[in-house]
Each structure stands twice: as structure tokens, then as C-alpha cells.
C-alpha positions, -999 to +999 in steps of 0.1 A: -229+908+670-212+879+687-183+879+711-163+848+717-134+841+741-108+819+726-083+808+753-057+794+729-056+825+706-025+842+719-007+857+689-011+874+655-008+841+637-036+827+658-058+857+651-053+853+614-063+817+616-094+826+636-103+853+611-098+829+582-120+803+598-148+828+604-146+842+569-151+806+557-187+809+571-193+845+561-168+862+538-183+896+545-183+893+583-168+922+602-142+906+625-121+922+652-096+900+671-077+909+703-052+881+711-041+900+742-074+892+759-082+861+738-114+877+724-130+880+689-160+900+679-180+891+649-207+910+631-225+886+608-259+872+599-245+837+603-257+816+632-237+815+664-236+777+660-220+779+625-194+804+637-185+782+668-183+751+646-159+768+623-137+780+652-137+745+667-128+729+633-099+753+630-086+743+664-098+774+683-128+763+704-147+793+718-163+798+751 
């Protein structure tokens, strides 16, 4: 399981975009977003690097 902080994820629309980007890497990933604290949790066999790259490409770089 990975947890990422995404500073510019601040609303439901952002959370949907983040979810869509992560599902592009692993359509079966279990994803929980919390825009209130700018955090997303991802349960996936995909690599952390691939997930981070997808987030960055979608305009939501993670720390």
C-alpha cells in the first residue's frame, strides 16, 4: 500500500482526476482519496514510480 500527499488536490473534482490517473496504471487498484488533507492511499501491485509518474502526468505531483 502506498500513501501520497498531493498538495494541489483540494476538491472532489481533483480527487476524481487523481483516481482516474491511478486507474490508468492499474484499473483494479483500491484507491481512497481525502481531499481535505490532500492524501491518497493506493493498494496496487504497480510500482511506486509508475503511480507517481501517472499523478505527475495528470498535473497532481505527489510528495
